[in-house]
DSSP file (Angstrom, degrees, kcal/mol; ACC not computed):
  #  RESIDUE AA STRUCTURE BP1 BP2  ACC     N-H-->O    O-->H-N    N-H-->O    O-->H-N    TCO  KAPPA ALPHA  PHI   PSI    X-CA   Y-CA   Z-CA
    1    1 A X     >>       0   0    0      0, 0.0     4,-3.1     0, 0.0     5,-0.5   0.000 360.0 360.0 360.0 -38.4   -5.4   -4.6  -11.3
    2    2 A X  I  >> +     0   0    0      1,-0.2     4,-1.8     2,-0.2     6,-1.6   0.920 360.0  42.0 -61.0 -43.3   -7.9   -2.7   -9.3
    3    3 A X  I  >5S+     0   0    0      4,-0.3     4,-1.1     3,-0.2    -1,-0.2   0.933 117.9  46.4 -67.8 -46.1  -10.7   -4.0  -11.5
    4    4 A X  I  45S+     0   0    0      1,-0.2    -2,-0.2     2,-0.2    -1,-0.2   0.904 126.2  25.1 -66.3 -43.5   -9.4   -7.5  -11.7
    5    5 A X  I  <5S+     0   0    0     -4,-3.1    -3,-0.2     3,-0.1    -1,-0.2   0.727 135.5  26.8 -99.0 -23.4   -8.6   -8.1   -8.0
    6    6 A X  I  <<S-     0   0    0     -4,-1.8    -3,-0.2    -5,-0.5    -2,-0.2   0.505  94.4-123.5-117.0  -7.5  -11.0   -5.7   -6.2
    7    7 A X     << +     0   0    0     -4,-1.1     2,-0.6    -5,-0.5    -4,-0.3   0.720  69.6 129.7  72.0  20.1  -13.8   -5.4   -8.7
    8    8 A X        -     0   0    0     -6,-1.6     2,-1.8     2,-0.1    -1,-0.2  -0.937  50.7-151.6-112.4 115.6  -13.4   -1.6   -8.7
    9    9 A X        +     0   0    0     -2,-0.6     2,-0.3    -6,-0.1    -1,-0.0  -0.450  62.7  86.5 -89.2  66.2  -13.2   -0.2  -12.2
   10   10 A X  S    S-     0   0    0     -2,-1.8    -8,-0.1     0, 0.0    -2,-0.1  -0.979  83.5 -84.6-154.5 161.6  -11.1    2.9  -11.5
   11   11 A X        -     0   0    0     -2,-0.3     2,-0.3    -9,-0.1    -2,-0.0  -0.380  40.7-168.3 -67.7 143.3   -7.4    3.8  -11.2
   12   12 A X        -     0   0    0      1,-0.1    35,-0.2    -2,-0.1     3,-0.1  -0.947  21.1-146.3-129.2 155.9   -5.7    3.2   -7.9
   13   13 A X  S    S+     0   0    0     -2,-0.3    31,-2.6     1,-0.3     2,-0.3   0.816  82.5   9.7 -89.3 -34.3   -2.3    4.4   -6.7
   14   14 A X  E     -A   43   0A   0     29,-0.2     2,-0.4    33,-0.1    -1,-0.3  -0.998  58.8-171.3-148.0 143.6   -1.3    1.4   -4.6
   15   15 A X  E     -A   42   0A   0     27,-2.4    27,-3.0    -2,-0.3     2,-0.4  -1.000  10.4-155.2-137.6 137.5   -2.7   -2.0   -4.0
   16   16 A X  E     -A   41   0A   0     -2,-0.4     2,-0.5    25,-0.2    25,-0.2  -0.906   5.2-162.5-117.1 140.0   -1.5   -4.5   -1.4
   17   17 A X  E     -A   40   0A   0     23,-3.0    23,-2.3    -2,-0.4     2,-0.4  -0.935  12.9-154.1-121.8 106.1   -1.8   -8.3   -1.5
   18   18 A X  E >   -A   39   0A   0     -2,-0.5     3,-1.0    21,-0.2    21,-0.3  -0.654   8.5-149.0 -80.9 128.8   -1.3   -9.9    1.9
   19   19 A X  G >  S+     0   0    0     19,-2.3     3,-1.2    -2,-0.4    20,-0.2   0.844  97.6  58.1 -64.7 -32.4    0.0  -13.4    1.8
   20   20 A X  G 3  S+     0   0    0     18,-0.6    -1,-0.2     1,-0.3    19,-0.1   0.660 102.2  55.4 -73.6 -14.4   -2.0  -14.3    4.9
   21   21 A X  G <   +     0   0    0     -3,-1.0     2,-0.6     2,-0.0    -1,-0.3   0.182  69.7 139.3-102.6  17.1   -5.3  -13.3    3.3
   22   22 A X    <   +     0   0    0     -3,-1.2    -3,-0.1     1,-0.2     6,-0.1  -0.480  17.5 165.4 -65.3 111.0   -5.0  -15.6    0.3
   23   23 A X        +     0   0    0     -2,-0.6    -1,-0.2     2,-0.0     2,-0.1   0.485  47.5  77.0-110.3  -5.0   -8.5  -16.9   -0.1
   24   24 A X  S    S-     0   0    0      2,-0.1    -2,-0.0     1,-0.1     0, 0.0  -0.181 100.0 -89.6 -91.8-166.9   -8.4  -18.4   -3.5
   25   25 A X  S    S+     0   0    0     -2,-0.1     2,-0.3     2,-0.1    -1,-0.1   0.433  86.7 118.2 -85.1   2.0   -6.8  -21.7   -4.6
   26   26 A X        -     0   0    0      1,-0.0     2,-0.5     2,-0.0    -2,-0.1  -0.524  53.0-151.8 -72.5 129.2   -3.4  -20.1   -5.3
   27   27 A X        -     0   0    0     -2,-0.3     2,-0.4     0, 0.0    -2,-0.1  -0.889   8.8-138.2-101.5 131.2   -0.7  -21.5   -3.1
   28   28 A X        -     0   0    0     -2,-0.5     2,-0.4    -9,-0.1    -6,-0.0  -0.720  19.2-129.2 -86.4 136.1    2.2  -19.2   -2.3
   29   29 A X        -     0   0    0     -2,-0.4     2,-0.3     1,-0.0     3,-0.1  -0.697  19.0-121.4 -87.1 131.2    5.6  -20.9   -2.5
   30   30 A X        -     0   0    0     -2,-0.4     6,-0.1     1,-0.1    -1,-0.0  -0.562  34.3-114.6 -70.3 129.8    7.9  -20.4    0.5
   31   31 A X    >   -     0   0    0      4,-0.4     3,-2.2    -2,-0.3    -1,-0.1  -0.220  24.5-108.9 -63.3 156.5   11.1  -18.8   -0.6
   32   32 A X  T 3  S+     0   0    0      1,-0.3    -1,-0.1     2,-0.1    -2,-0.1   0.793 118.8  60.3 -57.8 -29.1   14.3  -20.8   -0.3
   33   33 A X  T 3  S-     0   0    0      2,-0.1    -1,-0.3     1,-0.1     3,-0.1   0.537 102.9-134.4 -78.7  -3.4   15.6  -18.6    2.6
   34   34 A X    <   +     0   0    0     -3,-2.2     2,-0.4     1,-0.2    -2,-0.1   0.599  54.0 145.7  63.6  14.7   12.4  -19.6    4.6
   35   35 A X        -     0   0    0      1,-0.0    -4,-0.4     0, 0.0    -1,-0.2  -0.701  49.7-124.6 -83.6 129.9   11.7  -16.0    5.6
   36   36 A X        -     0   0    0     -2,-0.4     2,-0.3    -3,-0.1     3,-0.1  -0.512  23.6-153.5 -73.7 139.9    8.0  -15.2    5.9
   37   37 A X        -     0   0    0     -2,-0.2     3,-0.1     1,-0.1   -18,-0.1  -0.841  16.4-140.8-111.2 151.2    6.8  -12.2    3.8
   38   38 A X        -     0   0    0     -2,-0.3   -19,-2.3     1,-0.3   -18,-0.6   0.857  59.6 -96.5 -75.3 -36.3    3.8  -10.0    4.6
   39   39 A X  E     -A   18   0A   0    -21,-0.3     2,-0.4   -20,-0.2    -1,-0.3  -0.991  49.7 -50.2 153.1-151.5    2.8   -9.8    0.9
   40   40 A X  E     -A   17   0A   0    -23,-2.3   -23,-3.0    -2,-0.3     2,-0.5  -0.952  28.7-158.0-127.8 144.3    3.3   -7.5   -2.0
   41   41 A X  E     -A   16   0A   0     -2,-0.4     2,-0.5   -25,-0.2   -25,-0.2  -0.989  14.3-167.4-118.5 122.1    2.8   -3.8   -2.5
   42   42 A X  E     -A   15   0A   0    -27,-3.0   -27,-2.4    -2,-0.5     2,-0.4  -0.951   3.0-162.2-116.9 126.2    2.2   -2.7   -6.1
   43   43 A X  E     -A   14   0A   0     -2,-0.5     2,-1.0   -29,-0.2   -29,-0.2  -0.876  19.0-134.6-110.9 135.8    2.4    1.0   -7.0
   44   44 A X     >  -     0   0    0    -31,-2.6     4,-2.4    -2,-0.4     5,-0.2  -0.792  19.0-165.2 -85.3 104.3    1.1    2.7  -10.1
   45   45 A X  H  > S+     0   0    0     -2,-1.0     4,-2.5     1,-0.2     5,-0.2   0.901  86.1  52.6 -62.0 -42.9    4.0    4.9  -11.0
   46   46 A X  H  > S+     0   0    0      1,-0.2     4,-2.0     2,-0.2    -1,-0.2   0.909 112.0  46.8 -59.2 -39.1    2.0    7.0  -13.5
   47   47 A X  H  > S+     0   0    0      2,-0.2     4,-2.6     1,-0.2    -2,-0.2   0.880 109.9  53.8 -68.5 -37.1   -0.6    7.6  -10.8
   48   48 A X  H  X S+     0   0    0     -4,-2.4     4,-2.5     2,-0.2    -2,-0.2   0.910 108.4  49.4 -62.8 -42.1    2.1    8.5   -8.3
   49   49 A X  H  X S+     0   0    0     -4,-2.5     4,-2.1     2,-0.2    -2,-0.2   0.934 111.9  48.5 -61.3 -46.1    3.5   11.1  -10.7
   50   50 A X  H  X S+     0   0    0     -4,-2.0     4,-2.4     1,-0.2    -2,-0.2   0.917 113.5  46.5 -60.6 -45.3    0.1   12.6  -11.2
   51   51 A X  H  X S+     0   0    0     -4,-2.6     4,-3.0     2,-0.2    -1,-0.2   0.873 108.2  55.9 -67.5 -37.6   -0.6   12.7   -7.4
   52   52 A X  H  <>S+     0   0    0     -4,-2.5     5,-2.5     2,-0.2     4,-0.5   0.932 111.2  44.6 -60.4 -44.9    2.8   14.2   -6.7
   53   53 A X  H ><5S+     0   0    0     -4,-2.1     3,-1.0     3,-0.2    -2,-0.2   0.942 114.6  48.9 -61.3 -47.7    2.1   17.0   -9.0
   54   54 A X  H 3<5S+     0   0    0     -4,-2.4    -2,-0.2     1,-0.3    -1,-0.2   0.875 116.2  42.5 -60.3 -40.0   -1.4   17.4   -7.6
   55   55 A X  T 3<5S-     0   0    0     -4,-3.0    -1,-0.3    -5,-0.1    -2,-0.2   0.409 109.1-124.5 -89.0   1.1   -0.1   17.4   -4.0
   56   56 A X  T < 5S+     0   0    0     -3,-1.0     2,-0.3    -4,-0.5    -3,-0.2   0.925  70.2 117.5  53.6  50.6    2.8   19.7   -4.9
   57   57 A X      < -     0   0    0     -5,-2.5    -1,-0.2    -6,-0.1    -2,-0.1  -0.888  70.0 -84.9-137.3 170.2    5.4   17.3   -3.6
   58   58 A X     >  -     0   0    0     -2,-0.3     4,-2.1     1,-0.1     5,-0.2  -0.331  32.2-120.6 -73.6 157.0    8.3   15.3   -5.0
   59   59 A X  H  > S+     0   0    0      1,-0.2     4,-2.9     2,-0.2     5,-0.2   0.853 115.5  59.6 -63.7 -33.4    7.8   12.0   -6.6
   60   60 A X  H  > S+     0   0    0      2,-0.2     4,-2.1     1,-0.2    -1,-0.2   0.922 106.9  44.8 -60.4 -44.9   10.2   10.6   -3.9
   61   61 A X  H  > S+     0   0    0      2,-0.2     4,-2.3     1,-0.2    -2,-0.2   0.900 113.8  49.8 -67.2 -40.7    7.8   11.8   -1.1
   62   62 A X  H  X S+     0   0    0     -4,-2.1     4,-2.4     2,-0.2    -2,-0.2   0.925 111.7  48.0 -64.3 -44.2    4.8   10.5   -2.9
   63   63 A X  H  X S+     0   0    0     -4,-2.9     4,-2.5     2,-0.2    -1,-0.2   0.892 109.8  52.9 -63.8 -39.4    6.4    7.1   -3.5
   64   64 A X  H  X S+     0   0    0     -4,-2.1     4,-2.5    -5,-0.2    -1,-0.2   0.934 110.4  47.7 -60.6 -45.3    7.5    6.9    0.2
   65   65 A X  H  X S+     0   0    0     -4,-2.3     4,-3.1     1,-0.2    -2,-0.2   0.919 111.5  50.3 -62.2 -43.0    3.9    7.6    1.3
   66   66 A X  H  X S+     0   0    0     -4,-2.4     4,-2.7     2,-0.2    -1,-0.2   0.893 110.7  49.0 -64.1 -39.7    2.5    5.0   -1.1
   67   67 A X  H  X S+     0   0    0     -4,-2.5     4,-2.6     2,-0.2    -1,-0.2   0.945 114.6  45.0 -63.5 -47.4    5.0    2.4    0.2
   68   68 A X  H  X S+     0   0    0     -4,-2.5     4,-2.6     2,-0.2    -2,-0.2   0.929 113.7  50.1 -62.2 -45.3    4.1    3.2    3.8
   69   69 A X  H  X S+     0   0    0     -4,-3.1     4,-1.7     1,-0.2    -2,-0.2   0.930 113.2  45.7 -59.0 -47.7    0.4    3.2    3.0
   70   70 A X  H  X S+     0   0    0     -4,-2.7     4,-1.7     1,-0.2    -1,-0.2   0.896 112.1  51.4 -63.4 -41.1    0.6   -0.2    1.3
   71   71 A X  H  X S+     0   0    0     -4,-2.6     4,-1.4     1,-0.2    -2,-0.2   0.903 106.6  53.8 -63.6 -41.9    2.7   -1.7    4.0
   72   72 A X  H  <>S+     0   0    0     -4,-2.6     5,-2.6     1,-0.2    -1,-0.2   0.874 105.0  54.9 -62.8 -35.2    0.2   -0.6    6.7
   73   73 A X  H ><5S+     0   0    0     -4,-1.7     3,-1.6     1,-0.2    -1,-0.2   0.918 105.9  52.1 -60.9 -41.5   -2.5   -2.3    4.7
   74   74 A X  H 3<5S+     0   0    0     -4,-1.7    -1,-0.2     1,-0.3    -2,-0.2   0.800 106.8  54.2 -63.8 -27.3   -0.4   -5.5    4.9
   75   75 A X  T 3<5S-     0   0    0     -4,-1.4    -1,-0.3    -5,-0.1    -2,-0.2   0.413 129.4 -96.0 -88.1   1.9   -0.2   -5.0    8.7
   76   76 A X  T < 5S+     0   0    0     -3,-1.6    -3,-0.2     1,-0.3    -2,-0.1   0.410  78.1 136.7 104.0  -2.1   -4.0   -4.8    8.9
   77   77 A X      < +     0   0    0     -5,-2.6    -1,-0.3    -6,-0.1     2,-0.3  -0.462  25.1 169.9 -75.8 152.1   -4.6   -1.1    8.9
   78   78 A X        -     0   0    0      6,-0.2    10,-0.4    -2,-0.1     9,-0.1  -0.909  36.6-140.3-150.4 177.2   -7.5    0.2    6.8
   79   79 A X        +     0   0    0     -2,-0.3     6,-0.1     9,-0.1    -2,-0.0  -0.234  54.0 128.3-139.4  45.9   -9.5    3.4    6.1
   80   80 A X  S    S+     0   0    0      2,-0.0     2,-0.3     5,-0.0    -1,-0.1   0.721  78.7  20.7 -77.3 -22.1  -13.0    2.1    5.7
   81   81 A X  S  > S-     0   0    0     -3,-0.1     4,-2.6     1,-0.1     5,-0.2  -0.899  90.7 -97.7-139.8 171.4  -14.4    4.6    8.3
   82   82 A X  H  > S+     0   0    0     -2,-0.3     4,-2.4     1,-0.2     5,-0.2   0.878 120.0  48.8 -60.1 -41.5  -13.3    7.9    9.8
   83   83 A X  H  > S+     0   0    0      2,-0.2     4,-2.1     1,-0.2    -1,-0.2   0.934 113.9  45.3 -65.5 -46.4  -11.8    6.4   12.9
   84   84 A X  H  > S+     0   0    0      1,-0.2     4,-2.4     2,-0.2    -6,-0.2   0.888 113.4  51.2 -64.6 -38.9   -9.8    3.8   11.1
   85   85 A X  H  X S+     0   0    0     -4,-2.6     4,-2.9     2,-0.2     5,-0.2   0.914 109.0  50.2 -65.4 -42.5   -8.6    6.3    8.6
   86   86 A X  H  X S+     0   0    0     -4,-2.4     4,-2.2    -5,-0.2    -2,-0.2   0.902 111.5  49.0 -62.3 -40.8   -7.5    8.7   11.3
   87   87 A X  H  X S+     0   0    0     -4,-2.1     4,-1.9     2,-0.2    -2,-0.2   0.924 113.5  46.2 -63.4 -45.0   -5.6    5.9   13.0
   88   88 A X  H  X S+     0   0    0     -4,-2.4     4,-2.6   -10,-0.4    -2,-0.2   0.919 112.2  50.0 -65.7 -44.1   -3.9    4.9    9.7
   89   89 A X  H  X S+     0   0    0     -4,-2.9     4,-2.7     1,-0.2    -1,-0.2   0.890 109.2  52.4 -62.2 -39.8   -3.0    8.5    8.8
   90   90 A X  H  X S+     0   0    0     -4,-2.2     4,-2.1    -5,-0.2    -1,-0.2   0.915 111.3  46.5 -61.8 -43.0   -1.5    9.1   12.2
   91   91 A X  H  X S+     0   0    0     -4,-1.9     4,-2.4     2,-0.2    -2,-0.2   0.903 111.7  51.4 -66.5 -41.7    0.7    6.0   11.8
   92   92 A X  H  X S+     0   0    0     -4,-2.6     4,-2.9     1,-0.2     5,-0.2   0.940 110.1  49.4 -59.0 -47.9    1.7    7.0    8.2
   93   93 A X  H  X S+     0   0    0     -4,-2.7     4,-2.2     1,-0.2    -2,-0.2   0.909 110.6  50.2 -59.5 -43.7    2.7   10.5    9.5
   94   94 A X  H  X S+     0   0    0     -4,-2.1     4,-1.6     2,-0.2    -1,-0.2   0.934 113.4  45.0 -61.2 -47.2    4.8    9.0   12.3
   95   95 A X  H  X S+     0   0    0     -4,-2.4     4,-1.8     1,-0.2    -2,-0.2   0.923 112.6  50.6 -64.5 -44.5    6.6    6.6   10.0
   96   96 A X  H  X S+     0   0    0     -4,-2.9     4,-1.7     1,-0.2     5,-0.5   0.848 107.3  54.0 -66.0 -33.3    7.2    9.3    7.3
   97   97 A X  H  < S+     0   0    0     -4,-2.2    -1,-0.2    -5,-0.2    -2,-0.2   0.886 108.7  50.2 -64.9 -37.1    8.6   11.7    9.9
   98   98 A X  H  < S+     0   0    0     -4,-1.6    -2,-0.2     1,-0.2    -1,-0.2   0.831 106.9  53.4 -70.7 -31.7   11.1    9.0   11.0
   99   99 A X  H  < S-     0   0    0     -4,-1.8    -1,-0.2    -5,-0.1    -2,-0.2   0.872  92.5-160.6 -68.4 -36.2   12.1    8.4    7.4
  100  100 A X     <        0   0    0     -4,-1.7    -3,-0.1    -5,-0.2    -2,-0.1   0.970 360.0 360.0  54.6  68.3   12.9   12.1    7.1
  101  101 A X              0   0    0     -5,-0.5    -1,-0.1   -40,-0.0   -40,-0.1   0.469 360.0 360.0 -75.1 360.0   12.8   12.6    3.3
């Protein structure tokens, strides 16, 4: 997916697709309940397992971080430079503390 949608030929742990940033000819269908969605967050479970081991944490904690990270991307956060990354990491930490895994 990373190669197909982002042109990056390497493994990624999470990828987010914001519905509001749809720039191709694909039209998203509004669900019957008429509730607006931010988009989709797709997690590579094998990569999450690998990272959990690498980071010496539970898969539950790694998945929580990936969901939060992906959601923040849908909300417009990014980590393209040091300042933006610090802002995003601070927000991730705050949210994860509130989840209290």
